[in-house]
C-alpha positions in Angstrom: 107.0 99.7 77.5 108.7 100.4 80.0 110.6 98.6 82.4 111.1 99.2 86.5 114.7 98.6 87.9 115.2 99.6 90.8 117.5 98.1 94.2 115.6 97.7 97.4 117.6 100.5 98.6 116.2 102.6 95.9 112.6 101.4 96.2 112.6 101.7 100.1 114.8 105.5 100.0 113.3 108.2 101.6 112.2 110.1 99.2 108.8 107.5 98.8 108.0 109.5 102.4 106.3 106.5 103.8 108.1 103.6 106.0 108.0 99.7 105.1 107.8 97.3 107.8 110.1 93.6 108.0 107.3 91.8 105.6 107.5 95.1 103.2 110.8 94.8 103.0 111.8 91.5 102.9 108.7 91.0 100.3 110.2 94.0 98.0 113.7 91.7 98.4 111.7 88.2 97.2 110.4 90.7 94.1 114.1 92.1 92.9 115.1 88.5 93.7 112.5 87.1 91.7 112.5 89.8 89.0 109.9 92.0 89.0 112.6 94.6 88.3 113.1 93.0 84.7 109.9 92.8 83.6 108.2 95.1 81.7 104.7 97.5 82.7 102.7 98.9 80.4 101.4 96.3 77.8 98.4 98.1 77.4 96.9 101.6 77.6 94.6 102.8 76.7 93.1 106.4 76.7 89.8 106.6 77.2 88.9 110.1 77.2 88.9 109.9 72.8 86.0 107.7 72.3 82.7 107.4 74.2 82.1 104.2 76.0 81.3 101.3 73.7 84.4 102.7 70.7 87.1 102.8 73.9 85.6 98.8 75.3 85.9 97.4 71.5 89.6 98.9 71.3 90.6 96.9 74.9 88.5 94.2 73.6 91.0 93.6 70.9 93.9 94.6 72.3 93.9 92.9 74.9 92.9 89.5 72.7 95.5 90.4 71.8 97.6 90.1 74.0 96.1 87.2 75.9 95.8 85.2 73.0 100.3 85.7 71.3 101.6 83.0 72.2 99.1 80.3 71.5 
């Protein structure tokens, strides 16, 4: 898993190759204030090119169930 930990200025930096609207700037600031930048991502990675569809689906189902019910 990785984390996304950036300031508002780095999120909207010029290397993003786009301009952000005023509403987007506000939303980015809210998301950072809510801790979005500190949350982990990629809780589940499934290589879909390793097996046939049925096997991949089974792996995905097993891993999702583990994630969804890990605190129960």
